[in-house]
C-alpha positions as CSV (number, residue, x, y, z in Angstrom):
1,M,19.5,43.1,-41.8
2,A,21.6,42.5,-38.7
3,V,22.9,46.1,-38.8
4,M,19.3,47.5,-38.7
5,G,18.6,45.3,-35.6
6,I,21.7,46.7,-33.9
7,L,20.8,50.3,-34.8
8,D,17.3,49.8,-33.5
9,T,18.6,48.4,-30.2
10,L,21.1,51.3,-29.9
11,G,18.2,53.7,-30.4
12,E,16.2,52.0,-27.7
13,V,19.2,52.1,-25.3
14,A,19.7,55.8,-26.0
15,G,16.1,56.4,-25.2
16,A,16.5,54.5,-21.9
17,I,19.6,56.6,-21.0
18,A,17.8,59.8,-21.9
19,A,14.8,58.9,-19.8
20,V,17.0,58.0,-16.8
21,E,18.9,61.3,-17.1
22,G,15.6,63.2,-17.3
23,A,14.3,61.4,-14.2
24,E,17.5,62.4,-12.4
25,K,17.1,66.0,-13.4
26,L,13.5,66.1,-12.1
27,D,14.5,64.4,-8.9
28,P,18.2,64.3,-8.0
29,N,17.4,61.9,-5.2
30,A,15.6,59.5,-7.4
31,G,15.8,55.9,-6.2
32,L,16.9,52.8,-8.1
33,L,13.2,51.8,-8.7
34,T,12.4,55.2,-10.3
35,K,15.5,55.1,-12.5
36,G,14.7,51.5,-13.5
37,L,11.1,52.5,-14.4
38,A,12.4,55.5,-16.4
39,A,14.8,53.2,-18.3
40,V,12.1,50.7,-19.2
41,A,9.7,53.5,-20.3
42,G,12.4,55.1,-22.4
43,F,13.4,51.8,-24.0
44,K,9.8,50.8,-24.8
45,G,8.8,54.4,-25.8
46,T,11.7,54.6,-28.3
47,G,10.7,51.3,-29.9
48,A,7.1,52.4,-30.2
49,L,8.2,55.7,-31.8
50,E,10.3,53.9,-34.3
51,S,7.4,51.6,-35.2
52,L,5.1,54.6,-35.6
53,V,7.6,56.4,-37.9
54,E,8.1,53.3,-40.0
55,K,4.3,53.0,-40.3
56,K,3.9,56.6,-41.3
57,E,6.7,56.4,-43.9
58,G,4.9,53.4,-45.5
59,E,1.6,55.3,-45.7
60,G,3.3,58.4,-47.2
61,E,3.9,56.7,-50.6
62,P,0.9,57.4,-52.9
63,S,-0.3,54.7,-55.1
64,D,-1.6,55.1,-58.7
65,A,-5.2,55.0,-57.4
66,D,-4.6,57.9,-55.0
67,A,-3.0,60.0,-57.7
68,T,-6.0,59.8,-60.1
69,P,-8.4,62.8,-59.5
70,Q,-12.0,62.0,-58.9
71,A,-14.6,63.9,-60.9
């Protein structure tokens, strides 16, 4: 379980880094505040996307009731 927590955190950090690099490409003179906000948005956004993917994967498994055709 600890490995999954570490992988989740690494994913969030990678999202933060990507967001900061994106902000720098949009505005090469971006200030520290802009970069900080981009990092927070990337970190939180990655966590939200991971939660959404996990939720969708859980919904994708059909149950026996769903497999029975209705007449």
